[in-house]
N, C-alpha and C positions, 0 to 999 in steps of 0.2 A: 848260710849257715844251717839246717835243719832246726828248729825250735827244741828236738828236741838231743840233739849234741851240742848245742848251747849249754842246755839245762844239765846235763852228764858233765860238761868240763866245766860249767859256773864248781859243780857241787864237790869236784876231781881236785882243784885248785881250792878250794873254802880252809879254813881253820875247822879242825876237829877240834869241837871245847873240851870232849871227855878227856880225850889221849895229853890233852895241852895240860889240860890240870892233872890228872892221875900223871904225868910222867914230866911235871913243870922241874925248871931247875931253875936256878940263881942269874940263869944267865941270858932268863927270861925266853929260851928256845918254844916256838908253836910249832906244833902239828897239822901235815896239811888232810884230807880224807882219802887222799890217793898215797899217800906217805904213809898212812895206813894200815891201807890195802897190803902195798907192797910188801911190810913186814909180816903182816896174815897168810903170803903167798909162801913168802919163804920159808916162817912155820910150819906151814903144812908139810912142805917139799923136805924140809929137814926131818920133818918128826916120818914122811913116809921112806926117804932114806935110812932111817936108823932102823926102822921094822925090816924092810926087805937085807940091810945089813947082821938083823939080828937073828933073821930067817937062816939064811942063809950061812950062819953059824952055829948053829943046832938048838937058835934059843927058844925054839916052840917045836916043841915035840910032844 
């Protein structure tokens, strides 16, 4: 495997200290960088869909 691919995989599966701290639960749940990226992609998709739905409904006149 190429070094770049290896380092990206390593980063993807590494613990995200910031989001683990921000979203800490009593169960000790941790989050990886990959989970954070996926959550952001889903959020952006939701906002795009909401914007399209609002425009189709006549919300932007």
